[in-house]
C-alpha positions as CSV (number, residue, x, y, z in Angstrom):
1,M,20.2,105.5,71.2
2,H,16.9,105.2,73.3
3,L,14.8,105.1,70.4
4,L,16.9,102.4,68.8
5,S,17.1,100.5,72.0
6,M,13.4,100.4,72.2
7,L,12.9,99.4,68.6
8,I,15.4,96.5,69.2
9,A,13.6,95.3,72.3
10,S,10.4,95.2,70.5
11,L,11.9,93.2,67.6
12,F,13.2,90.7,70.1
13,R,9.9,90.8,72.6
14,D,6.9,91.3,70.5
15,L,8.0,90.1,67.0
16,G,10.1,87.1,68.0
17,F,13.3,88.0,66.1
18,E,16.0,85.6,66.8
19,K,18.7,87.6,65.4
20,I,19.3,91.1,63.9
21,I,21.9,91.7,61.1
22,L,23.0,95.0,60.1
23,D,25.9,96.8,58.3
24,T,27.3,100.3,58.4
25,N,29.9,102.2,56.3
26,L,33.4,101.7,57.8
27,K,33.8,105.4,58.1
28,N,30.6,105.7,60.1
29,E,32.6,105.1,63.6
30,R,29.8,106.8,65.5
31,A,27.4,104.2,64.2
32,Q,29.5,101.5,65.2
33,H,30.1,102.7,68.6
34,V,26.5,102.8,69.2
35,Y,25.9,99.3,68.1
36,E,28.7,97.9,70.0
37,Q,27.3,99.6,73.0
38,L,23.9,97.8,72.4
39,G,25.7,94.6,72.2
40,F,26.1,94.0,68.4
41,T,29.1,91.7,67.4
42,K,31.4,92.8,64.6
43,L,31.5,89.9,62.1
44,R,33.7,91.2,59.4
45,V,34.7,94.3,57.4
46,N,34.0,94.2,53.7
47,E,37.0,96.2,51.8
48,N,35.6,98.0,48.7
49,A,32.2,96.5,48.9
50,W,30.3,99.2,47.0
51,K,30.8,102.4,45.1
52,D,29.1,105.7,46.3
53,Q,27.2,108.2,44.2
54,L,30.7,109.8,43.2
55,G,32.2,106.3,42.0
56,E,34.5,106.0,45.1
57,W,34.8,102.6,46.7
58,Q,33.4,102.2,50.1
59,S,33.9,99.5,52.8
60,S,31.3,98.2,55.3
61,V,31.2,96.6,58.5
62,D,28.6,93.7,59.2
63,Y,27.2,93.3,62.7
64,E,24.9,90.7,64.4
65,L,22.8,90.7,67.6
66,Y,21.3,87.8,69.6
67,P,18.7,88.7,72.2
68,E,20.8,87.2,75.0
69,N,23.9,89.9,74.0
70,F,21.3,92.9,73.8
71,I,22.0,95.7,76.3
72,S,18.9,97.7,76.7
73,F,19.1,101.8,77.2
74,A,15.3,101.8,76.9
75,E,14.4,101.8,80.5
């Protein structure tokens, strides 16, 4: 999480990002936990959003993060 926190801090501080948007597989609970610890807000769950390499439907979760909600673990 430390490296991800450093990257996000740089995106906001050095590159002037105003918002970060990402998504992850609904089954990836570990990633969701990390994103939420960093301050990301869950926007929506997209049921059956895409098919994996085996042709099985997968769902995704959309997240967004604004600088004022960012919780840094880099320091």
